[in-house]
C-alpha positions as CSV (number, residue, x, y, z in Angstrom):
1,M,-43.0,22.5,-20.5
2,N,-41.9,21.6,-17.0
3,P,-38.2,22.7,-16.5
4,L,-37.4,19.4,-14.7
5,V,-38.8,17.3,-17.6
6,M,-36.9,19.5,-20.1
7,F,-33.7,19.1,-18.2
8,I,-34.0,15.3,-17.9
9,S,-34.9,15.0,-21.6
10,T,-32.0,17.2,-22.7
11,A,-29.5,15.3,-20.5
12,A,-30.8,11.9,-21.8
13,A,-30.6,13.1,-25.4
14,L,-27.1,14.4,-25.0
15,S,-26.0,11.2,-23.3
16,I,-27.4,9.1,-26.1
17,V,-25.7,11.3,-28.7
18,L,-22.4,11.1,-26.9
19,M,-22.6,7.3,-26.5
20,L,-23.3,6.9,-30.2
21,V,-20.5,9.1,-31.2
22,A,-18.1,7.3,-28.9
23,F,-19.2,4.0,-30.3
24,W,-19.0,4.8,-34.0
25,L,-16.3,7.4,-34.3
26,P,-13.0,5.7,-33.1
27,V,-11.1,3.6,-35.6
28,A,-10.0,0.3,-34.0
29,T,-6.6,-0.8,-35.2
30,P,-5.4,-3.4,-32.7
31,D,-1.8,-4.5,-32.8
32,S,0.3,-6.6,-30.4
33,E,1.1,-3.7,-28.1
34,K,-2.5,-2.6,-27.8
35,L,-3.7,-6.1,-27.1
36,S,-1.1,-6.6,-24.4
37,P,-2.7,-6.6,-20.9
38,Y,0.2,-4.6,-19.4
39,E,0.0,-0.8,-19.6
40,C,2.8,0.1,-17.2
41,G,5.6,0.1,-19.8
42,F,7.3,-3.1,-18.6
43,D,8.1,-6.1,-20.8
44,P,5.4,-8.7,-19.9
45,L,7.7,-11.6,-21.0
46,G,10.8,-10.5,-19.0
47,S,11.7,-11.1,-15.4
48,A,9.4,-9.8,-12.7
49,R,12.4,-8.9,-10.5
50,L,13.8,-6.1,-12.6
51,P,14.2,-2.8,-10.8
52,F,12.4,0.2,-12.3
53,S,12.8,3.9,-12.1
54,L,11.5,5.8,-9.1
55,R,10.5,8.6,-11.5
56,F,7.3,6.6,-12.2
57,F,6.3,7.2,-8.6
58,L,7.4,10.8,-8.7
59,V,5.0,11.5,-11.6
60,A,2.2,9.6,-9.8
61,I,2.8,11.7,-6.6
62,L,2.8,15.0,-8.6
63,F,-0.5,13.9,-10.3
64,L,-2.1,13.3,-6.9
65,L,-0.8,16.6,-5.5
66,F,-2.3,18.6,-8.3
67,D,-5.4,16.5,-8.3
68,L,-5.8,17.4,-4.6
69,E,-5.3,21.0,-5.5
70,I,-8.3,20.9,-7.8
71,A,-10.3,19.2,-5.1
72,L,-9.4,21.9,-2.6
73,L,-10.1,24.8,-5.0
74,L,-13.3,23.4,-6.4
75,P,-15.6,25.0,-3.7
76,L,-14.0,28.4,-4.2
77,P,-16.9,30.0,-6.2
78,W,-19.3,29.1,-3.4
79,A,-16.8,30.4,-0.8
80,D,-17.3,33.9,-2.1
81,Q,-20.6,33.9,-0.3
82,A,-18.7,33.6,3.0
83,P,-18.7,36.4,5.5
84,S,-15.1,37.3,4.5
85,P,-14.4,36.5,0.9
86,L,-11.2,38.4,1.0
87,M,-9.8,35.9,3.5
88,T,-10.9,33.0,1.2
89,L,-9.1,34.5,-1.8
90,T,-6.0,35.2,0.4
91,W,-5.8,31.5,1.4
92,T,-6.4,30.4,-2.1
93,N,-3.6,32.5,-3.4
94,I,-1.3,31.1,-0.7
95,V,-2.1,27.5,-1.7
96,L,-1.6,28.3,-5.4
97,A,1.7,30.1,-4.6
98,L,3.0,27.2,-2.6
99,L,2.1,24.7,-5.3
100,T,3.7,26.9,-8.0
101,L,6.9,27.2,-5.9
102,G,7.0,23.5,-5.4
103,L,6.5,22.9,-9.1
104,A,9.2,25.4,-10.0
105,Y,11.6,23.7,-7.5
106,E,10.9,20.2,-9.1
107,W,11.4,21.7,-12.5
108,V,14.8,23.3,-11.6
109,Q,16.0,20.1,-9.9
110,G,15.2,18.1,-12.9
111,G,12.5,16.0,-11.2
112,L,10.1,16.3,-14.1
113,E,12.6,14.9,-16.7
114,W,11.5,11.4,-17.6
115,A,14.7,10.4,-19.4
116,E,18.1,11.2,-17.9
């Protein structure tokens, strides 16, 4: 059998199986909270002018930072084919060390604590 046809048929079969499992497996138990259109944690019936915690933005920025880290480190396996793989691994370790130090600093300062 042609490898391309085999790959496409395997991918299609796996996709269909996963779609069926995702459709039939979850138990739907809707309640008033789940049916609410707001998912940000605010009271949808209250005033729209209430201040909210800046920790929400801190968590979002940290998520974007570590998401960017993954995007930067994703090509690393292909970078081993570069003329100087040792330099690639050195820069990777520097990026990971900086991010780890930044995370440790936020942790020590209490920036990751959601409730005060």
